[in-house]
C-alpha positions as CSV (number, residue, x, y, z in Angstrom):
1,X,0.1,0.1,-0.1
2,X,1.5,3.6,-0.9
3,X,1.4,5.8,1.9
4,X,-0.1,9.7,0.3
5,X,1.7,12.5,1.9
6,X,-1.6,14.8,3.0
7,X,-1.6,18.2,1.4
8,X,-0.7,21.6,3.0
9,X,-3.1,24.3,2.5
10,X,-1.1,27.1,3.2
11,X,-3.3,30.4,3.1
12,X,-1.5,34.1,2.8
13,X,-0.5,35.9,5.9
14,X,-2.8,38.5,6.8
15,X,-1.5,41.8,8.3
16,X,-3.7,44.1,9.5
17,X,-2.7,47.8,8.8
18,X,-1.0,49.4,12.3
19,X,-3.3,51.6,13.5
20,X,-0.8,54.4,14.1
21,X,0.0,56.9,11.4
22,X,3.6,56.6,10.4
23,X,5.1,60.6,10.6
24,X,8.5,62.2,9.8
25,X,9.1,64.1,13.3
26,X,6.3,64.0,16.6
27,X,4.7,66.7,17.5
28,X,6.3,67.7,20.6
29,X,4.4,70.2,23.4
30,X,7.7,69.6,26.4
31,X,10.3,68.1,24.6
32,X,13.1,66.5,27.8
33,X,16.4,66.5,27.1
34,X,18.0,63.6,28.4
35,X,20.6,63.7,31.0
36,X,24.1,62.4,29.8
37,X,24.4,59.8,32.3
38,X,27.9,60.5,34.5
39,X,29.1,56.9,34.4
40,X,28.5,57.1,30.2
41,X,30.7,60.2,30.5
42,X,33.0,58.5,32.9
43,X,33.5,55.6,30.7
44,X,33.9,57.8,27.6
45,X,30.7,56.7,25.5
46,X,28.6,58.0,22.4
47,X,26.3,57.4,20.2
48,X,23.0,57.7,18.5
49,X,20.1,55.6,19.6
50,X,16.7,55.6,17.5
51,X,13.6,55.1,19.1
52,X,9.8,54.7,17.5
53,X,7.4,56.9,19.2
54,X,3.8,55.7,19.1
55,X,1.4,58.6,20.2
56,X,-2.4,58.2,20.3
57,X,-4.9,60.2,19.5
58,X,-5.0,62.2,22.8
59,X,-1.2,63.3,22.2
60,X,0.1,60.4,25.5
61,X,3.1,58.3,24.2
62,X,1.3,54.8,24.1
63,X,5.1,52.8,23.9
64,X,8.5,53.5,23.1
65,X,10.8,51.3,20.9
66,X,14.9,51.0,20.4
67,X,14.7,51.5,17.1
68,X,19.0,51.1,16.8
69,X,20.7,50.8,19.6
70,X,24.1,53.7,20.7
71,X,25.7,50.3,22.0
72,X,25.6,51.5,25.8
73,X,22.8,50.9,27.7
74,X,22.8,53.5,29.8
75,X,22.9,56.2,26.9
76,X,19.7,54.1,25.1
77,X,18.0,53.9,29.1
78,X,18.6,57.4,29.3
79,X,17.1,58.3,25.5
80,X,13.6,56.3,26.7
81,X,13.6,58.5,29.7
82,X,13.9,61.6,28.3
83,X,11.0,60.4,25.7
84,X,8.4,59.3,28.4
85,X,8.8,62.6,30.1
86,X,8.2,64.8,27.0
87,X,4.8,65.7,25.8
88,X,3.6,65.6,22.6
89,X,0.2,66.6,20.6
90,X,-1.7,63.9,18.4
91,X,-0.8,64.0,14.7
92,X,-4.0,64.9,12.7
93,X,-6.0,64.1,9.5
94,X,-7.9,66.2,8.1
95,X,-9.5,67.6,11.4
96,X,-9.5,64.0,13.1
97,X,-6.7,63.4,16.1
98,X,-5.2,60.2,14.9
99,X,-2.6,57.8,16.3
100,X,1.0,58.2,15.1
101,X,4.7,56.9,14.4
102,X,7.8,58.8,14.6
103,X,10.9,57.7,14.7
104,X,13.2,60.3,16.5
105,X,17.3,59.9,17.0
106,X,19.1,61.0,20.2
107,X,22.5,61.4,20.0
108,X,25.2,61.5,23.3
109,X,28.3,63.3,22.1
110,X,30.9,63.8,24.7
111,X,32.3,67.5,24.2
112,X,36.3,67.9,23.6
113,X,38.7,69.4,25.7
């Protein structure tokens, strides 16, 4: 008797559209600049952190993702904390406030001298 392999049926994966409108920059009501962590200064750590900010239709921050790390946890954490303390205006589609997603870069550079 010959065995017959079961038929495998795959359905296409459907990714629902994001409820967040992609915008180039968030609209800040108040942007908090990060403090350069003392230990990171001592260790001469420098870098750029890229964060994705998810802002709801009320202008509140829903979540933050580190898109690209600086390579240093202290700097990444300082950037995230500053954005958590920042305040935003919602994005608009026409006259309607809408959730938005924006990427921001936070640079940590030690001054020479």
